[in-house]
N, C-alpha and C positions, 0 to 999 in steps of 0.2 A: 390489591397482591399486598403481599411479601417483598423486601428488599432483596435485590438480588446477590448469591449467594455464591456462586458457582456452580459448574458442573463439571464432575471429578469424579465417576462410576467406577474406576477404578487405583482409585487414589496416587495420581501421577503426582498431585499434590504434596503426596509425604515424602518424597526424594528431594524434596526445594530444600534450600538451607535458609534459616533463620532470615537469612539478609535476601533472598528471593520472594519470600514471601510478603517480605517487609517492602518489594518493591510493588507486589500485586497488591498489595491493601492501599498501597498509595493511586497507582492509576485506577484504581475501583471507585475508591473513593472521591477523588476529579473527575471521574467521569459520568459517577454518579449526583454529584454535588453541583459542580461547575459546570460541566456540559447535556446532560441530558435536561435541563431546565430552557435548555434555548433550540434543542434539535429539531422541534416540530417548526418552530416560526424560523427558523434557520434554511430548511426542508423548505415551506413553503417558500418565502422569500427566493430562493437559488442561492442564497452565500454561505458562507465558511463563516464562520465567528473569532475575524483574524485577532479578535481583543485576548483569545486563552492563551495567544502563540508567545507573550512573554510568562505566564505562569507554567506553560511545557517548558518552555527554557528552560526554567529554575530547580523543576522538580526532573531533571535528566532527560525529558522525552524524546527528545531531537537529537538527531547522531548519536543515540546511548550507545552502540558498540567502536564510535571511534576513543581511538585516546590519543593523549597530549591537547594543546592546546584548548585549552578549558573544558573539556568534552568527558562525557561520563565514564566511558572507559568500560561501560560491561562488560558480561559475557554474553555471549547469540543465546544461550536460553535466557536471558536476562530482556535481551531484546524481544525473543519470541513470547516471553512472557504479557511484555509492556504491548505489542501488537493485539495483542489477544483481546487485552480488557481493553484496546482504544475500539477495538471494529465492532466490541462489544455494545460502546456505544453506537458507531455510527459508522459503517468505511469511508467517511469522506473524513472523519475524526481520521483513522488511519491512514489513510493515503496521505494528507497534509505530514506526518508524521515521516513519513514511507520514506515521498519524494524528499525534504529537507533533508534527512539521514543516509539514508545509501544513492539516492540520486542528484543529489548534489553533493554534500558530505564527503563521501564515502568519495568519486572522485576527486574530489579536491587533494585529500588525506591521501589518495595512491598515487594519481599521477599529475600531483602540483606540483611548484615550486617553494621555499620555503616562504617566499614571499606573499605567494595565494595563500597558503596554509595560514602565517599568521593575521594576513587582513580578513580572512572570511570566514573560519572553521571558529573562532571564538564566538562572531557573533549569529555564525548560524544557528550555532549548540545554546546560546541565549535566549532563542525569538526576535533578537532586536534588528535583524536581515533575513528574509525571505527566497529560498531559494529554487528555481522549478530546472526540469531535465527538457528539452528540446531536441529531440532523435526523432521520436513519431510526424511522415508528414502525408497530408490528404490522400496522395496513392500510392506510398509505402509505409503499412504499417508490418505488416507480419515477416517483409522484406526489407529491411531499413541497409543492405547495403546496395542498393537502387537507388540513394540516395539522389536528389536531385540538386540539395541546397548545397551552393559552391564557396570555397572560402579559397580567395585569388591575392598571391605578394603586390605589395606596394611598397617598396624598398623594405623600411623596420617595419613597417604595417600590414596590417592581412582588410581585406574587403570582404564581408562578408551579404551574398547574397541567397534567398529563398523565405519558405514559410516553411512551420512548423506544426500541425495539427494533433488536437486533442493535451495539450500541455495543463496537467495539475498543479497550480499557481500563477497561471499565466500573467494574469492583471495585476498578482499583488508582488509579485516577486523583485526583489532589489535587483538578483544576479541570476541569468539565467545560464545554465551551459547547454554551448550550442555544438552539435558534429556537423560537421562540414567536409567537404570532398573538396582536398586539396591536389595540386600537384605530386606530393606520395602517397595518397591517397585517404583515408578518412581521418579527422583531427578532433579534438574538444579545445571548444575556448570558452571565456568566460565572459559572459558581455554583462555591463552592469544598464540600469534600467538608465531611460534618459539620454541616453547613449544614442548622435543620430542617427538616423534610419532606423533606428527601432520600436517596434512598438508591440502592445497586445494589444487583444479584441475578445470577448467573454463568446462563447459559446451558447445563445440560447435556444431554447425548447426541449432539455435535456426532460425526461422524463428516468434518469436515475442518477445515483452521487449529486442530487441536488444540493444539499450541504456539502458544497466543494468547489472553489473555483477552477475552471476549464476553458480555456481559452486556445485561440489562435495564437504565433507568434509569427510576426513580419520583419525581415531583415532582410531592409534598400540600399545598399552599399553603405553597409555597415562600416567604416572605418575604425577600429581598435586596434593598437601598441601588438608588438609582437610579444610582449610581455604575459598579455592573456593568452594565450594558447598555456593549453596545460600541457608541460615537457614532457613528460612521461606516456599520453595515450590515443597511441601510433597503433591505427589499423580497429577495425567493426571489431578486435575481440574487448575495446577498450569498452566502448560502450556495451556491450553485452553482457560484461562481468558486470556491471554498474548491475544491471537487469538481473542480473541472480540474487544481488543482494536484496531487493526490494521483493524479488519471490519469494525471498527464504519468508518478510513481516508479512508478505500476505498468508502463505498455506500456514501461520498462527492466525492471521487475521479472520481467514473465514471463518476457524470455528469458534470466535468469539460473537460472531454475526449465528453460527448455527446454536449455539447456544445461548442464544438470548433469545431466540427463536423459541428453543425447548423447552425453555427455560419460564416462557411466558404462555405458552401453550398449556403446558401442564399445571399452572396454578387455574389458569382459566378453566380447565376443564374440573378442576377438584369444585369449582366456586356456580360455576352454570351448570344448574339444572335441567333435567329435561325427563319428562314418565317421572317424577317423583324422584329424582338421586339424581349426584353428578353424574355428566355425561364422561368422567373421568372413570366410572365404576362400567363402563360397559365395554362388550370386549373387542370390539373394532376400535376404540378409540386406543384402547390400553395398546393394541398393538400397534397403531402409529407411533405410539411416545416413543414403546422397546424401540421401534426403529431406530427413529431420532437418537435414542442414547446408544445406541449399540456403534450408530455410525460414526456418530460426535466420539465415541472410546476409541476406535479406530484410527480414527483421523489424530486423536492426539498421541495415539503409538506412534506414528508417523513422524510427527513434532519434536519429539525428546529425542526421539533415535537421532532426526537431522539434526537437533541441535549440541548433541555430545561431537559428533561425525566432525562438524566446525567448530566444536570449540577447539578436540584436536587437531585440528587442521586439515582436515578432508574435507572439499568442497565443490566436486565434482556436480556438473551443471544438471547431470541424469537425476540426479540422486533430489535436489529442490522440487527439475522441474513433476519430477513425480507425486510429492507432495504439496504442490500448489494444482495438480492439475483435478486428485484425488477431491481434496480439501473444498475448493472451493464448489465444485460440482458436488458435494454432498454437502454445502450449507445450504446452496441454490433448493436443494430438496428436499430438503430440511427446513425452507422457507415456506416453500409452495406447500406442507404437509402441514406444517404449523397452520395458514393460514385458511386451510379447509377445515381444521380443529374447532377455529372462531368462528367459522359461518361466514355470514354477513360482516360481520365485527371486524372481521381481518383485514377489511379493504380498508377500514378507514383511518386515519393517524391518530386518534383515540387509543391505538396500541402500535406496536414499533414493526410488527410483521409484514405488512407492506412496503415498508420504508425498505426494511435488510432486501424484502425479498428482492426490490428493485434494484437496488443497491447491485448485489451477487450478481446481476446480469451483467452487470460495465465490469465488476469485477472475473469474470468470466473469461472474457476475454483481452483484458488488457494486462500489461506486461506479459502477452507471448498467449495467445489463444489456445482452448482446450487443445485442439485440432493440432497447434504447432509444440503444445508439450507431446503429444501424442507421440509426432513423431520425433524428437530429442530421447527419449523411452525407446522408440523402436531403433532407432540407428544405434544407438549403446547395443540392446540385445542382441543384433542382428548383426551388424557391420556394415548393415549397408546401409547409407542416407536415402533416404524418401520423398525430398525436400519439392524436385521438381519431376513430380508425374506420378 
């Protein structure tokens, strides 16, 4: 098949600057030349190719929207383009960058002390250090405010106890952003690898996001100094603000997965012959392709406008929720239609379709489930929160 050249039916990319096109081409080349040769084996083995982290740092893919401390300082439009290209490769690749940038570097940059920023941001931006985000618990997913992980004062120190579940980069992280309930409510803490009582364990048996490190974090009387607390992170709004940053990247990334499925299905249909002609010449196949490109184009309209708003300083949660909710559902539908076009071939890992389809089942529910984002938007348009009944 011909190489991937992007999917842009409404010419959104004509609005990009030369620098943004250069960013797109750089990330696309990295995905094509460095990641794609590894992804099938990584997916089969259930591992993330961590050897790529330093190169990702070198080309500005980690914490790309963070400024200062050797971070790229790119716009939100730039960051969205990066996420779209990364997830064209695999949701696990974009998840790695999203967690590193939006869920680890962003809270340090936003809520951390000068010392914390100086210690961690340059290392995380370069890929020489890896981070993870410990919010979700086994019994507290969509309702993180009910977390049971505790932070107990001990003189000038803190004692952390609890478990965090479904954590990306859990077993490879050098530092974890841990959210715990203390005497004054929920706070954020930086816990370094090899701290006594702090451990991680991989989650086995995943059928989705296999090219990603997903695990559990265990905190058993973990004693950390007071300097490890994020001084500006007070209350549940702090971790939720982090999630909003990550959801933005997901909204763009899902388009990359959908575009990968559409592009592959189109090329396959143009080459695959039945009844003495390419199946792309049949009306039903064309109808499926038209529906896919239409939904991808509508999703692109959402994220390009969302990027404009964020770059202008407008960052309302419900705006990001609409883009994440719509675009992930759209991408999952596109993956299923693409699998249908490929027939039996679509379920093998000789083609990327089933891998994207399985990954998107996870993306559909993480960083806020489809239903939770429905309720966020519903509360905004009606003025009535409906989270409890």
